[in-house]
N, CA, C, O and the ligand as a Tripos MOL2 file, in Angstrom:
@<TRIPOS>MOLECULE
protein
  241   239    61     0     0
PROTEIN
NO_CHARGES

@<TRIPOS>ATOM
      1 N         -35.6400    3.7480   -9.7630 N.3       1 MET1
      2 CA        -34.4830    4.1280  -10.2460 C.3       1 MET1
      3 C         -33.5590    3.2580   -9.1420 C.2       1 MET1
      4 O         -33.6200    3.5570   -7.9500 O.2       1 MET1
      5 N         -32.8190    2.3120   -9.5490 N.am      2 PRO2
      6 CA        -31.8200    1.5170   -8.6710 C.3       2 PRO2
      7 C         -30.8890    2.4210   -8.1460 C.2       2 PRO2
      8 O         -30.4880    3.4100   -8.7590 O.2       2 PRO2
      9 N         -30.4760    2.0380   -6.8170 N.am      3 ILE3
     10 CA        -29.4820    2.8090   -5.9790 C.3       3 ILE3
     11 C         -28.0160    2.1940   -6.9560 C.2       3 ILE3
     12 O         -27.8400    1.0620   -7.4080 O.2       3 ILE3
     13 N         -27.1510    3.3720   -7.0460 N.am      4 ARG4
     14 CA        -26.0230    2.4930   -7.4790 C.3       4 ARG4
     15 C         -24.9440    2.1240   -6.3950 C.2       4 ARG4
     16 O         -24.5330    2.8080   -5.4570 O.2       4 ARG4
     17 N         -24.6140    0.9000   -6.7700 N.am      5 PRO5
     18 CA        -23.7410    0.4670   -5.4150 C.3       5 PRO5
     19 C         -22.4760    1.2230   -5.2800 C.2       5 PRO5
     20 O         -22.0360    1.7840   -6.2830 O.2       5 PRO5
     21 N         -21.8900    1.2990   -4.2420 N.am      6 THR6
     22 CA        -20.7680    2.4080   -3.5900 C.3       6 THR6
     23 C         -19.6110    1.1870   -3.6570 C.2       6 THR6
     24 O         -19.7570    0.1220   -3.0570 O.2       6 THR6
     25 N         -18.5230    1.4860   -4.4250 N.am      7 PRO7
     26 CA        -17.2930    0.6200   -4.3650 C.3       7 PRO7
     27 C         -16.6510    0.7500   -3.0810 C.2       7 PRO7
     28 O         -16.7730    1.8850   -2.6210 O.2       7 PRO7
     29 N         -16.0750    0.0330   -2.4370 N.am      8 PHE8
     30 CA        -15.4940    0.0090   -1.2090 C.3       8 PHE8
     31 C         -14.1730   -0.7090   -1.3050 C.2       8 PHE8
     32 O         -13.8300   -1.4980   -2.1850 O.2       8 PHE8
     33 N         -13.4010   -0.2550   -0.1150 N.am      9 ILE9
     34 CA        -12.0920   -0.9400   -0.0380 C.3       9 ILE9
     35 C         -11.9660   -1.8770    1.2030 C.2       9 ILE9
     36 O         -12.3370   -1.4920    2.3120 O.2       9 ILE9
     37 N         -11.4960   -2.9720    1.0190 N.am     10 VAL10
     38 CA        -11.3280   -3.9020    1.9740 C.3      10 VAL10
     39 C          -9.6330   -3.9160    2.2180 C.2      10 VAL10
     40 O          -8.7360   -4.1290    1.4020 O.2      10 VAL10
     41 N          -9.5660   -3.5890    3.7390 N.am     11 TYR11
     42 CA         -8.2460   -3.3400    4.0490 C.3      11 TYR11
     43 C          -7.7180   -4.3140    5.2180 C.2      11 TYR11
     44 O          -8.4950   -4.6830    6.0980 O.2      11 TYR11
     45 N          -6.5010   -4.6770    5.1980 N.am     12 CYS12
     46 CA         -5.8610   -5.4850    6.1760 C.3      12 CYS12
     47 C          -4.8040   -4.6330    6.6480 C.2      12 CYS12
     48 O          -3.7690   -4.3530    6.0450 O.2      12 CYS12
     49 N          -5.2280   -4.1870    7.9690 N.am     13 PRO13
     50 CA         -4.1540   -3.2910    8.8040 C.3      13 PRO13
     51 C          -2.8400   -4.0970    9.1250 C.2      13 PRO13
     52 O          -1.7780   -3.4880    9.2510 O.2      13 PRO13
     53 N          -2.9090   -5.4390    9.2560 N.am     14 ARG14
     54 CA         -1.7960   -6.1320    9.6620 C.3      14 ARG14
     55 C          -0.8710   -6.2420    8.5360 C.2      14 ARG14
     56 O           0.2990   -5.9480    8.7820 O.2      14 ARG14
     57 N          -1.1720   -6.6170    7.3210 N.am     15 CYS15
     58 CA         -0.0980   -6.7760    6.3150 C.3      15 CYS15
     59 C          -0.3500   -5.5600    5.1380 C.2      15 CYS15
     60 O           0.3090   -5.5160    4.0990 O.2      15 CYS15
     61 N          -1.2410   -4.7470    5.4310 N.am     16 ARG16
     62 CA         -1.4410   -3.6890    4.5490 C.3      16 ARG16
     63 C          -2.2780   -4.0770    3.0920 C.2      16 ARG16
     64 O          -2.6180   -3.1850    2.3150 O.2      16 ARG16
     65 N          -2.5550   -5.5020    2.8370 N.am     17 TRP17
     66 CA         -3.2070   -5.7880    1.7180 C.3      17 TRP17
     67 C          -4.4890   -5.1850    1.5880 C.2      17 TRP17
     68 O          -5.2710   -5.2720    2.5340 O.2      17 TRP17
     69 N          -4.8150   -4.5830    0.5420 N.am     18 GLN18
     70 CA         -6.0670   -4.1180    0.1690 C.3      18 GLN18
     71 C          -6.6790   -4.4120   -1.2110 C.2      18 GLN18
     72 O          -5.9890   -4.5330   -2.2230 O.2      18 GLN18
     73 N          -7.9570   -4.5130   -1.1860 N.am     19 LYS19
     74 CA         -8.5100   -4.8290   -2.5210 C.3      19 LYS19
     75 C          -9.9040   -3.6470   -2.8210 C.2      19 LYS19
     76 O         -10.6650   -3.3130   -1.9130 O.2      19 LYS19
     77 N          -9.9810   -3.3250   -3.7250 N.am     20 ARG20
     78 CA        -11.2280   -2.5530   -4.0350 C.3      20 ARG20
     79 C         -12.3070   -3.3200   -4.4980 C.2      20 ARG20
     80 O         -12.1840   -4.0090   -5.5110 O.2      20 ARG20
     81 N         -13.3110   -3.2720   -3.8830 N.am     21 VAL21
     82 CA        -14.6570   -4.1290   -4.4830 C.3      21 VAL21
     83 C         -15.5230   -3.3190   -4.8590 C.2      21 VAL21
     84 O         -15.8510   -2.4520   -4.0500 O.2      21 VAL21
     85 N         -16.1760   -3.3410   -6.2160 N.am     22 ALA22
     86 CA        -16.9780   -2.7960   -6.8170 C.3      22 ALA22
     87 C         -18.3050   -3.7580   -7.0170 C.2      22 ALA22
     88 O         -18.2220   -4.6460   -7.8650 O.2      22 ALA22
     89 N         -19.2770   -3.6410   -6.4170 N.am     23 PRO23
     90 CA        -20.5110   -4.5660   -6.5770 C.3      23 PRO23
     91 C         -21.3840   -4.2920   -7.7640 C.2      23 PRO23
     92 O         -21.7540   -3.1540   -8.0520 O.2      23 PRO23
     93 N         -21.7030   -5.3630   -8.4450 N.am     24 ARG24
     94 CA        -22.2830   -5.0890   -9.6630 C.3      24 ARG24
     95 C         -23.6860   -4.6400   -9.6420 C.2      24 ARG24
     96 O         -24.2280   -4.0340  -10.5670 O.2      24 ARG24
     97 N         -24.3120   -5.0200   -8.3880 N.am     25 SER25
     98 CA        -25.6760   -4.5090   -8.2310 C.3      25 SER25
     99 C         -25.7370   -4.1660   -6.7460 C.2      25 SER25
    100 O         -24.7550   -4.2260   -6.0060 O.2      25 SER25
    101 N         -26.9970   -3.7920   -6.3520 N.am     26 ASP26
    102 CA        -27.1820   -3.4070   -4.9210 C.3      26 ASP26
    103 C         -27.3580   -4.5860   -4.1510 C.2      26 ASP26
    104 O         -27.4480   -4.3190   -2.9530 O.2      26 ASP26
    105 N         -27.4450   -5.8740   -4.4310 N.am     27 VAL27
    106 CA        -27.4220   -6.9770   -3.6080 C.3      27 VAL27
    107 C         -25.9040   -7.5960   -3.4980 C.2      27 VAL27
    108 O         -25.2710   -8.0690   -4.4410 O.2      27 VAL27
    109 N         -25.5020   -7.4980   -2.2630 N.am     28 MET28
    110 CA        -23.9910   -7.9240   -1.9900 C.3      28 MET28
    111 C         -24.0490   -9.5240   -1.9740 C.2      28 MET28
    112 O         -24.8150  -10.1840   -1.2720 O.2      28 MET28
    113 N         -23.0890  -10.0380   -2.8850 N.am     29 LEU29
    114 CA        -22.9800  -11.5300   -2.6950 C.3      29 LEU29
    115 C         -22.0500  -11.7570   -1.8800 C.2      29 LEU29
    116 O         -21.1380  -10.9380   -1.7660 O.2      29 LEU29
    117 N         -22.0780  -12.9350   -1.1230 N.am     30 PRO30
    118 CA        -21.1330  -13.4230   -0.2200 C.3      30 PRO30
    119 C         -19.7580  -13.3840   -0.7010 C.2      30 PRO30
    120 O         -18.9220  -13.0090    0.1210 O.2      30 PRO30
    121 N         -19.3040  -13.7370   -2.0190 N.am     31 GLY31
    122 CA        -18.0360  -13.5000   -2.4380 C.3      31 GLY31
    123 C         -17.6780  -12.1470   -2.6470 C.2      31 GLY31
    124 O         -16.4850  -11.9610   -2.8880 O.2      31 GLY31
    125 N         -18.3640  -11.2290   -2.6160 N.am     32 ASP32
    126 CA        -17.9090   -9.9440   -2.7550 C.3      32 ASP32
    127 C         -17.1370   -9.4610   -1.6750 C.2      32 ASP32
    128 O         -16.2770   -8.5920   -1.8200 O.2      32 ASP32
    129 N         -17.4450  -10.0560   -0.4740 N.am     33 MET33
    130 CA        -16.6550   -9.3940    0.6630 C.3      33 MET33
    131 C         -16.0410  -10.4630    1.1840 C.2      33 MET33
    132 O         -16.7350  -11.4080    1.5600 O.2      33 MET33
    133 N         -14.7250  -10.5040    1.2920 N.am     34 PRO34
    134 CA        -13.6100  -11.3380    1.7930 C.3      34 PRO34
    135 C         -13.6500  -11.2030    3.2640 C.2      34 PRO34
    136 O         -13.6640  -10.1210    3.8510 O.2      34 PRO34
    137 N         -13.6670  -12.3850    3.8340 N.am     35 GLU35
    138 CA        -13.6690  -12.4280    5.3900 C.3      35 GLU35
    139 C         -12.4210  -12.5690    6.1180 C.2      35 GLU35
    140 O         -12.2420  -12.3860    7.3230 O.2      35 GLU35
    141 N         -11.5670  -12.9240    5.2180 N.am     36 ARG36
    142 CA        -10.1590  -13.1890    5.8490 C.3      36 ARG36
    143 C          -9.2440  -12.6040    4.7930 C.2      36 ARG36
    144 O          -9.5940  -12.6030    3.6130 O.2      36 ARG36
    145 N          -7.9480  -12.0470    5.2310 N.am     37 CYS37
    146 CA         -6.9990  -11.5330    4.4720 C.3      37 CYS37
    147 C          -6.4550  -12.7410    3.7160 C.2      37 CYS37
    148 O          -6.2360  -13.7870    4.3290 O.2      37 CYS37
    149 N          -6.2180  -12.6300    2.3430 N.am     38 PRO38
    150 CA         -5.7030  -13.8360    1.5930 C.3      38 PRO38
    151 C          -4.3020  -14.0030    1.7840 C.2      38 PRO38
    152 O          -3.7920  -15.1160    1.6570 O.2      38 PRO38
    153 N          -3.6380  -12.9940    2.0780 N.am     39 LYS39
    154 CA         -2.2450  -12.8500    2.3360 C.3      39 LYS39
    155 C          -1.6760  -13.3690    3.7780 C.2      39 LYS39
    156 O          -0.7030  -14.1060    3.9310 O.2      39 LYS39
    157 N          -2.3320  -12.9320    4.5850 N.am     40 CYS40
    158 CA         -1.6010  -12.9350    6.1640 C.3      40 CYS40
    159 C          -2.8150  -13.8790    7.0520 C.2      40 CYS40
    160 O          -2.6700  -14.2770    8.2080 O.2      40 CYS40
    161 N          -3.9460  -14.0930    6.2320 N.am     41 ASP41
    162 CA         -5.0380  -14.7470    6.9800 C.3      41 ASP41
    163 C          -5.7030  -14.1060    8.0990 C.2      41 ASP41
    164 O          -6.4680  -14.7360    8.8300 O.2      41 ASP41
    165 N          -5.4400  -12.8720    8.2600 N.am     42 SER42
    166 CA         -6.0940  -12.2310    9.3620 C.3      42 SER42
    167 C          -7.5740  -11.9080    8.9410 C.2      42 SER42
    168 O          -7.9770  -11.5520    7.8340 O.2      42 SER42
    169 N          -8.4030  -12.1550   10.2910 N.am     43 ASN43
    170 CA         -9.6490  -11.9900   10.1050 C.3      43 ASN43
    171 C         -10.1910  -10.3910   10.4870 C.2      43 ASN43
    172 O         -11.3760  -10.0680   10.5600 O.2      43 ASN43
    173 N          -9.1600   -9.5970   10.6820 N.am     44 ALA44
    174 CA         -9.4510   -8.2490   11.3220 C.3      44 ALA44
    175 C          -9.4670   -7.3780   10.0760 C.2      44 ALA44
    176 O          -8.6280   -6.4770   10.0600 O.2      44 ALA44
    177 N         -10.2970   -7.4960    9.0040 N.am     45 LEU45
    178 CA        -10.2030   -6.6330    7.7630 C.3      45 LEU45
    179 C         -11.1850   -5.5220    8.1850 C.2      45 LEU45
    180 O         -12.1740   -5.6570    8.9050 O.2      45 LEU45
    181 N         -10.7280   -4.4040    7.6020 N.am     46 GLU46
    182 CA        -11.3820   -3.1890    7.7420 C.3      46 GLU46
    183 C         -12.1210   -2.9730    6.3310 C.2      46 GLU46
    184 O         -11.6750   -3.3220    5.2380 O.2      46 GLU46
    185 N         -13.3910   -2.3020    6.5890 N.am     47 HIS47
    186 CA        -14.1010   -1.7720    5.1450 C.3      47 HIS47
    187 C         -14.3850   -0.3930    5.2170 C.2      47 HIS47
    188 O         -15.0120    0.2550    6.0550 O.2      47 HIS47
    189 N         -13.7200   -0.0210    4.0300 N.am     48 GLN48
    190 CA        -14.1940    1.5860    4.0490 C.3      48 GLN48
    191 C         -14.6370    1.7810    2.5900 C.2      48 GLN48
    192 O         -14.2300    1.1290    1.6280 O.2      48 GLN48
    193 N         -15.5910    2.8430    2.5740 N.am     49 GLN49
    194 CA        -15.9590    3.2640    1.1970 C.3      49 GLN49
    195 C         -14.9360    3.9610    0.5850 C.2      49 GLN49
    196 O         -14.2720    4.8200    1.1650 O.2      49 GLN49
    197 N         -14.7650    3.5900   -0.6850 N.am     50 ALA50
    198 CA        -13.5970    3.9510   -1.5130 C.3      50 ALA50
    199 C         -13.4480    5.6320   -1.4200 C.2      50 ALA50
    200 O         -12.3450    6.1770   -1.3850 O.2      50 ALA50
    201 N         -14.5530    6.2690   -1.3900 N.am     51 SER51
    202 CA        -14.4920    7.6570   -1.3190 C.3      51 SER51
    203 C         -13.8740    8.2220    0.0090 C.2      51 SER51
    204 O         -13.0610    9.1430    0.0870 O.2      51 SER51
    205 N         -14.4110    7.5020    1.0270 N.am     52 GLY52
    206 CA        -14.0340    7.9380    2.5610 C.3      52 GLY52
    207 C         -12.7820    7.7160    2.5500 C.2      52 GLY52
    208 O         -12.0340    8.6910    2.6080 O.2      52 GLY52
    209 N         -12.2130    6.3450    2.4710 N.am     53 LEU53
    210 CA        -10.9240    6.2450    2.2770 C.3      53 LEU53
    211 C         -10.0360    7.2650    1.7190 C.2      53 LEU53
    212 O          -9.1770    7.8530    2.3770 O.2      53 LEU53
    213 N         -10.2650    7.4390    0.5460 N.am     54 LEU54
    214 CA         -9.4410    8.2510   -0.3050 C.3      54 LEU54
    215 C          -9.5010    9.7380    0.4410 C.2      54 LEU54
    216 O          -8.5320   10.4970    0.4080 O.2      54 LEU54
    217 N         -10.5380   10.0150    1.0040 N.am     55 GLY55
    218 CA        -10.7630   11.4320    1.6210 C.3      55 GLY55
    219 C          -9.9630   11.6530    2.8570 C.2      55 GLY55
    220 O          -9.5460   12.7470    3.2370 O.2      55 GLY55
    221 N          -9.7630   10.3260    3.5390 N.am     56 ARG56
    222 CA         -8.9340   10.2770    4.6850 C.3      56 ARG56
    223 C          -7.5700   10.2290    4.3080 C.2      56 ARG56
    224 O          -6.7960   10.8420    5.0430 O.2      56 ARG56
    225 N          -7.0840    9.6120    3.2850 N.am     57 LEU57
    226 CA         -5.8610    9.4310    2.9760 C.3      57 LEU57
    227 C          -5.1470   10.9580    2.4260 C.2      57 LEU57
    228 O          -3.9700   11.2670    2.6070 O.2      57 LEU57
    229 N          -6.0560   11.6950    1.8080 N.am     58 LEU58
    230 CA         -6.1270   12.9000    1.3100 C.3      58 LEU58
    231 C          -5.8710   14.0960    2.4330 C.2      58 LEU58
    232 O          -5.2630   15.1460    2.2270 O.2      58 LEU58
    233 N          -6.3630   13.7580    3.4160 N.am     59 GLY59
    234 CA         -6.7240   14.5080    4.4230 C.3      59 GLY59
    235 C          -5.4220   14.7310    5.4520 C.2      59 GLY59
    236 O          -5.2580   15.6710    6.2300 O.2      59 GLY59
    237 N          -4.6420   13.7110    5.2460 N.am     60 ARG60
    238 CA         -3.4530   13.4440    6.1580 C.3      60 ARG60
    239 C          -2.2490   14.0090    5.5450 C.2      60 ARG60
    240 O          -1.1610   13.9100    6.1130 O.2      60 ARG60
    241 ZN         -3.2090   -9.3900    5.8240 Zn       61 ZN61
@<TRIPOS>BOND
     1     1     2 1
     2     2     3 1
     3     3     4 2
     4     3     5 am
     5     5     6 1
     6     6     7 1
     7     7     8 2
     8     7     9 am
     9     9    10 1
    10    10    11 1
    11    11    12 2
    12    11    13 am
    13    13    14 1
    14    14    15 1
    15    15    16 2
    16    15    17 am
    17    17    18 1
    18    18    19 1
    19    19    20 2
    20    19    21 am
    21    21    22 1
    22    22    23 1
    23    23    24 2
    24    23    25 am
    25    25    26 1
    26    26    27 1
    27    27    28 2
    28    27    29 am
    29    29    30 1
    30    30    31 1
    31    31    32 2
    32    31    33 am
    33    33    34 1
    34    34    35 1
    35    35    36 2
    36    35    37 am
    37    37    38 1
    38    38    39 1
    39    39    40 2
    40    39    41 am
    41    41    42 1
    42    42    43 1
    43    43    44 2
    44    43    45 am
    45    45    46 1
    46    46    47 1
    47    47    48 2
    48    47    49 am
    49    49    50 1
    50    50    51 1
    51    51    52 2
    52    51    53 am
    53    53    54 1
    54    54    55 1
    55    55    56 2
    56    55    57 am
    57    57    58 1
    58    58    59 1
    59    59    60 2
    60    59    61 am
    61    61    62 1
    62    62    63 1
    63    63    64 2
    64    63    65 am
    65    65    66 1
    66    66    67 1
    67    67    68 2
    68    67    69 am
    69    69    70 1
    70    70    71 1
    71    71    72 2
    72    71    73 am
    73    73    74 1
    74    74    75 1
    75    75    76 2
    76    75    77 am
    77    77    78 1
    78    78    79 1
    79    79    80 2
    80    79    81 am
    81    81    82 1
    82    82    83 1
    83    83    84 2
    84    83    85 am
    85    85    86 1
    86    86    87 1
    87    87    88 2
    88    87    89 am
    89    89    90 1
    90    90    91 1
    91    91    92 2
    92    91    93 am
    93    93    94 1
    94    94    95 1
    95    95    96 2
    96    95    97 am
    97    97    98 1
    98    98    99 1
    99    99   100 2
   100    99   101 am
   101   101   102 1
   102   102   103 1
   103   103   104 2
   104   103   105 am
   105   105   106 1
   106   106   107 1
   107   107   108 2
   108   107   109 am
   109   109   110 1
   110   110   111 1
   111   111   112 2
   112   111   113 am
   113   113   114 1
   114   114   115 1
   115   115   116 2
   116   115   117 am
   117   117   118 1
   118   118   119 1
   119   119   120 2
   120   119   121 am
   121   121   122 1
   122   122   123 1
   123   123   124 2
   124   123   125 am
   125   125   126 1
   126   126   127 1
   127   127   128 2
   128   127   129 am
   129   129   130 1
   130   130   131 1
   131   131   132 2
   132   131   133 am
   133   133   134 1
   134   134   135 1
   135   135   136 2
   136   135   137 am
   137   137   138 1
   138   138   139 1
   139   139   140 2
   140   139   141 am
   141   141   142 1
   142   142   143 1
   143   143   144 2
   144   143   145 am
   145   145   146 1
   146   146   147 1
   147   147   148 2
   148   147   149 am
   149   149   150 1
   150   150   151 1
   151   151   152 2
   152   151   153 am
   153   153   154 1
   154   154   155 1
   155   155   156 2
   156   155   157 am
   157   157   158 1
   158   158   159 1
   159   159   160 2
   160   159   161 am
   161   161   162 1
   162   162   163 1
   163   163   164 2
   164   163   165 am
   165   165   166 1
   166   166   167 1
   167   167   168 2
   168   167   169 am
   169   169   170 1
   170   170   171 1
   171   171   172 2
   172   171   173 am
   173   173   174 1
   174   174   175 1
   175   175   176 2
   176   175   177 am
   177   177   178 1
   178   178   179 1
   179   179   180 2
   180   179   181 am
   181   181   182 1
   182   182   183 1
   183   183   184 2
   184   183   185 am
   185   185   186 1
   186   186   187 1
   187   187   188 2
   188   187   189 am
   189   189   190 1
   190   190   191 1
   191   191   192 2
   192   191   193 am
   193   193   194 1
   194   194   195 1
   195   195   196 2
   196   195   197 am
   197   197   198 1
   198   198   199 1
   199   199   200 2
   200   199   201 am
   201   201   202 1
   202   202   203 1
   203   203   204 2
   204   203   205 am
   205   205   206 1
   206   206   207 1
   207   207   208 2
   208   207   209 am
   209   209   210 1
   210   210   211 1
   211   211   212 2
   212   211   213 am
   213   213   214 1
   214   214   215 1
   215   215   216 2
   216   215   217 am
   217   217   218 1
   218   218   219 1
   219   219   220 2
   220   219   221 am
   221   221   222 1
   222   222   223 1
   223   223   224 2
   224   223   225 am
   225   225   226 1
   226   226   227 1
   227   227   228 2
   228   227   229 am
   229   229   230 1
   230   230   231 1
   231   231   232 2
   232   231   233 am
   233   233   234 1
   234   234   235 1
   235   235   236 2
   236   235   237 am
   237   237   238 1
   238   238   239 1
   239   239   240 2
@<TRIPOS>SUBSTRUCTURE
     1 MET1         2 RESIDUE 1 A MET
     2 PRO2         6 RESIDUE 1 A PRO
     3 ILE3        10 RESIDUE 1 A ILE
     4 ARG4        14 RESIDUE 1 A ARG
     5 PRO5        18 RESIDUE 1 A PRO
     6 THR6        22 RESIDUE 1 A THR
     7 PRO7        26 RESIDUE 1 A PRO
     8 PHE8        30 RESIDUE 1 A PHE
     9 ILE9        34 RESIDUE 1 A ILE
    10 VAL10       38 RESIDUE 1 A VAL
    11 TYR11       42 RESIDUE 1 A TYR
    12 CYS12       46 RESIDUE 1 A CYS
    13 PRO13       50 RESIDUE 1 A PRO
    14 ARG14       54 RESIDUE 1 A ARG
    15 CYS15       58 RESIDUE 1 A CYS
    16 ARG16       62 RESIDUE 1 A ARG
    17 TRP17       66 RESIDUE 1 A TRP
    18 GLN18       70 RESIDUE 1 A GLN
    19 LYS19       74 RESIDUE 1 A LYS
    20 ARG20       78 RESIDUE 1 A ARG
    21 VAL21       82 RESIDUE 1 A VAL
    22 ALA22       86 RESIDUE 1 A ALA
    23 PRO23       90 RESIDUE 1 A PRO
    24 ARG24       94 RESIDUE 1 A ARG
    25 SER25       98 RESIDUE 1 A SER
    26 ASP26      102 RESIDUE 1 A ASP
    27 VAL27      106 RESIDUE 1 A VAL
    28 MET28      110 RESIDUE 1 A MET
    29 LEU29      114 RESIDUE 1 A LEU
    30 PRO30      118 RESIDUE 1 A PRO
    31 GLY31      122 RESIDUE 1 A GLY
    32 ASP32      126 RESIDUE 1 A ASP
    33 MET33      130 RESIDUE 1 A MET
    34 PRO34      134 RESIDUE 1 A PRO
    35 GLU35      138 RESIDUE 1 A GLU
    36 ARG36      142 RESIDUE 1 A ARG
    37 CYS37      146 RESIDUE 1 A CYS
    38 PRO38      150 RESIDUE 1 A PRO
    39 LYS39      154 RESIDUE 1 A LYS
    40 CYS40      158 RESIDUE 1 A CYS
    41 ASP41      162 RESIDUE 1 A ASP
    42 SER42      166 RESIDUE 1 A SER
    43 ASN43      170 RESIDUE 1 A ASN
    44 ALA44      174 RESIDUE 1 A ALA
    45 LEU45      178 RESIDUE 1 A LEU
    46 GLU46      182 RESIDUE 1 A GLU
    47 HIS47      186 RESIDUE 1 A HIS
    48 GLN48      190 RESIDUE 1 A GLN
    49 GLN49      194 RESIDUE 1 A GLN
    50 ALA50      198 RESIDUE 1 A ALA
    51 SER51      202 RESIDUE 1 A SER
    52 GLY52      206 RESIDUE 1 A GLY
    53 LEU53      210 RESIDUE 1 A LEU
    54 LEU54      214 RESIDUE 1 A LEU
    55 GLY55      218 RESIDUE 1 A GLY
    56 ARG56      222 RESIDUE 1 A ARG
    57 LEU57      226 RESIDUE 1 A LEU
    58 LEU58      230 RESIDUE 1 A LEU
    59 GLY59      234 RESIDUE 1 A GLY
    60 ARG60      238 RESIDUE 1 A ARG
    61 ZN61       241 GROUP 0 **** ****
Protein backbone atom coordinates (compact mmCIF):
# COMPACT_ATOMS: atom_id res chain seq x y z
CA MET A 1 0.00 0.00 0.00
CA PRO A 2 1.58 3.27 -1.09
CA ILE A 3 2.17 6.04 1.39
CA ARG A 4 -0.16 8.95 0.84
CA PRO A 5 1.92 12.10 0.29
CA THR A 6 1.40 14.81 2.85
CA PRO A 7 0.53 18.27 1.56
CA PHE A 8 2.77 20.98 2.89
CA ILE A 9 3.06 24.74 2.88
CA VAL A 10 5.98 26.63 1.41
CA TYR A 11 6.15 29.89 3.28
CA CYS A 12 8.25 33.02 2.84
CA PRO A 13 8.75 34.77 6.19
CA ARG A 14 10.03 37.87 4.41
CA CYS A 15 6.98 38.84 2.33
CA ARG A 16 4.47 36.31 3.67
CA TRP A 17 4.06 34.63 0.32
CA GLN A 18 2.90 31.09 0.72
CA LYS A 19 1.90 28.21 -1.43
CA ARG A 20 0.30 24.91 -0.63
CA VAL A 21 2.02 22.01 -2.31
CA ALA A 22 0.33 18.66 -2.65
CA PRO A 23 2.56 16.05 -4.27
CA ARG A 24 0.71 13.66 -6.55
CA SER A 25 2.88 10.74 -5.58
CA ASP A 26 5.40 9.83 -2.91
CA VAL A 27 8.15 10.80 -5.34
CA MET A 28 9.01 14.46 -4.95
CA LEU A 29 9.65 16.16 -8.27
CA PRO A 30 12.12 19.06 -8.38
CA GLY A 31 9.39 21.43 -9.56
CA ASP A 32 7.19 20.63 -6.59
CA MET A 33 9.47 22.46 -4.21
CA PRO A 34 10.24 26.07 -5.09
CA GLU A 35 13.68 27.07 -3.84
CA ARG A 36 13.15 30.80 -4.10
CA CYS A 37 10.22 33.04 -3.40
CA PRO A 38 8.65 34.09 -6.71
CA LYS A 39 7.57 37.35 -5.13
CA CYS A 40 10.65 38.76 -3.37
CA ASP A 41 13.29 36.26 -4.56
CA SER A 42 14.23 35.28 -1.03
CA ASN A 43 15.80 31.86 -0.67
CA ALA A 44 14.94 31.58 3.02
CA LEU A 45 11.73 29.71 2.45
CA GLU A 46 10.25 27.64 5.21
CA HIS A 47 8.50 24.36 4.66
CA GLN A 48 5.74 23.25 6.95
CA GLN A 49 3.46 20.29 6.83
CA ALA A 50 0.01 21.69 6.17
CA SER A 51 -1.45 20.09 9.26
CA GLY A 52 1.45 21.24 11.41
CA LEU A 53 1.21 24.83 10.25
CA LEU A 54 -2.53 24.84 10.73
CA GLY A 55 -2.07 23.45 14.18
CA ARG A 56 0.44 26.14 15.03
CA LEU A 57 -1.80 28.88 13.71
CA LEU A 58 -4.77 27.58 15.62
CA GLY A 59 -2.70 27.17 18.74
CA ARG A 60 -1.81 30.84 18.94
ZN1 LIG B 1 9.00 36.35 -0.39
